[in-house]
N, C-alpha and C positions, 0 to 999 in steps of 0.2 A: 677063424681066429683059434681054434687051436693047432693047427699047421702053422702059424704064426710061432706060437710057444714051442712044436719041433722044431722047427726053424735054429730057434735060439740055442740050443742045446741044453751041457746040464749047467750052465752058469748063468741062464734063464732060469729055470726052476729056483738057482738058488736066490738069483733077485728078487723073484716073486714072494719067495717066501720070509723074505725081509719086508719087503713091504705088507705082508699081512702079519706082523711084529708092531710093525709100525702104527698100522690104522687101530689095533688091538690098543694100544697106547694111547694112543691120542683120541679116541674114543673115553677110556676109560680117566684120563687127566682131564678133558675138554669137563664132563659129567662131575669129576670131584672138585675142580676147583670152580665149579658155577655154584654149587652146591656152598658149599663152605664160605664163598662171598656174599649169596645169597640170605646164607642165616645171621652172617656177623652182626650187620648192621640191629635186626631183630634184638639178637643174641644180647649186645650193648646193652640196649634201650633198658631193657626189661635187669639188667643186673645193677646198672646204670642209679635207677630206681630206687631196687633194694638195698643197694649200699646207703644212697642217697635218704632214706628210714633207719642206715643200722642194724637190716635184716639180713645177718649174714648169714644164716644157716639156708632160708628161702635162697639167696643169690649161690651158694652152693651147688642148691637143688635143683635150679637150673640150669648152670655145666653138668652135672651130671647128664641131663638129659636130651643134653647136644655136644656129641662128641667131634669135635673138630680141635685144631690148633689154638684157635680162640678160645675155647674156652675152657683148654684143658691151662694156659695162660691166665687167664681169670679164674679159676680155681685156686691152683700156685700161691698167686696171688693171697686171694682173700684168707688162705689156709696161715700166708706168713706175714701176717697181718698186726702182729704183734710186736715185729722184727723191726729196727728200727728203717729208716727210709736208703738208708745207701745199703741197707743190706740184701732190704729186699727189691731193689733194681738188681743188684750182682744174682741173685737167687733168678730171677726174674730174664734175666739176659742169657744166664746159664742154659734154662728151661727152653727160651725161644729159639736155641742154638739145636735144641734137641730137635724139636720139630719143624728145624728147616730140610732136613732129610728126609720126611711124610711131603713137605711142598715137592719136593726137586722128584720122586720119586718116578724112573722112568727119563725123564729127560738126556742122562746122560747117553743110553741105550738108541735115542732116536739123533742124539748126535755123532753118537758110534756109524747109524744106519745112513744118517748121512755123507758120510765120511765117504764108507767104503762101498757102497751104492756103484755110483761112478769110476771105482776103482775096478770091482769087480766086471764093469762093464767094457772098461779096457782091458781088462784081460780077454773077456769073449771077443773084444775085439782083434787080438794079438791070436791066439787061438787059431780063431776064423780065418784070421788070413795065412797061419803058419800052413793050416788045413787045403787052402786055395794053390798058394803055392806047394803043397805036396805032390796036387795031383798035376798041378804044370811038372813039377822033378819027376813023375814017375811016368809021363806019358809023354813028355817032353812038347806037348801042341794040347791043344783045347779037346780033344776027341772025345770025352765024356762031360758039357758043359752043362749037363746037372749036378755030378759030382765035385766041380768049378763053383756052383752058384751057389749049394751046399756050406761053403768055407766062407763067401762072402756075406751071405745071409746071415749067419751066422753073428760075425763082425759087426754087421750094422746094427740087429737086431740087439745083442745085449747092451752097444751103446747108446741104444732109444731108452730101454728099460733101466737103465741105471739111474739114466739122467730123469728119466717120469717119475723114478720113485725119488730121487735124492730131490729133485725140485721143491715140492710140496713137506717135505721132512723136512727139510731145512725153514719154512715157512713157520710151520706151524713151531716147534723148535725155539725158534726167535721169540714166537706170542707166545710159548709158555714162558720161555726166561721172564720175559716182561712182565706175567701176570703174578708171577711168583714173586717178583722184586716188589711188585707196588703190594700185593697182600702182605709180605715183610714187613714195607715201609706203614702199610697201616694197625698191625702187631704190635708195632714198636712203639704207633701212637696208642694206639689203644692199651697200651703194658703203663704208660708216662703217665696217662687219664687217672688210670686205677690205684696208681701207686700215690701220686694228689688227693683223688677222691679218699682212699682209705685212709689215710695221713692229715686231711681236713676233721675227717670223721672219728679220728682216733682226737683229734685235740678238742673237738667241741665235747667230748663225753671225758676228756680231763679235768676240763673247765667246767663243767657240771659238778664234776665230782668236787672239786675244790669251793664252790660257791656253796655245795651242801653241808662241807664242814665246816 
């Protein structure tokens, strides 16, 4: 295996370094998205129950205990419950736009790695081929098969290495993009539900106050 890496030359080392970075991003994103997706349903059920009872401080406390894009938006919505419905929606829309980068963290790097890995493999193919032809040009014949084989090996190994890295990275990149889009859709739905709950509760409170007068 080590001989295989040596034959790939310096470009293969670069490709391998990119694969390590990609693996780190994939693991981190997988764990992060799994955590916030798992917490979201439980969090919303608890906050919804508190809002229906009019326990806003309790709902805010629940948000503070669960750090995620969902809890951040829900907290902002609750804190601005006295605003008009249109203002609430505008505030939450702006807040959601600020949370998107946290969900998309690392995805641009994955996309870049998936693009440049096969290109680096192609570059290795070119340099390896140039090395092989350099041997032929220098000696005029294959007097040193080992030197010729070294260039050919670099040409083939780097191509394989670039593709081996790029293919799974593309798959995970598309998977994460799909997950993030799904989370953003759920986030929008939760925000709309939150606005409806808050304004419904405000309507009940105002009605009770009017009847008391």
